[in-house]
C-alpha positions, 0 to 999 in steps of 0.5 A: 507161600506154598500150601504145604508150608502154610499147613506146616506153619498152621500145625506149628502154631496149633502145637504152640497154642496148645502148649501155652494153653496147657501151661496156663491151665496147669499154673492156674489150677495148681495155684487154685487147688494145691497149697503152697506148702506141701504136707504130703507127697501125694495129692489129697482127695480134696486137691484131686477133686479141685484139680479135676473140676478146674481142668474140666472148667478150663477146657470147657471155656477154652472149647467155647472160646474156640468155637466163638472165635471160629464163628466170628472169623467166618462171619468176618470172612463172609462180610469181607467177601460181600464187601469185595463183591459189592465194590467189584460190581460198582 
């Protein structure tokens, strides 16, 4: 696969993953913060605060997980390189 195509696929995958994260966050925070039967057409102050906090927590956890997964991926790559170097020199 050529590098340009790989970049395009990576970009498409990133957009797809962000859309999925957004949809999950929207559903989770809506379920948690907005009652199933609407009393008013606008969000109440309590609902707004709840949604703000929910979204902030969701994004923070998403960022932490991304960092941790990147860290683990780099560790796996490093381990794989060491294993390949070790088996290549034997």
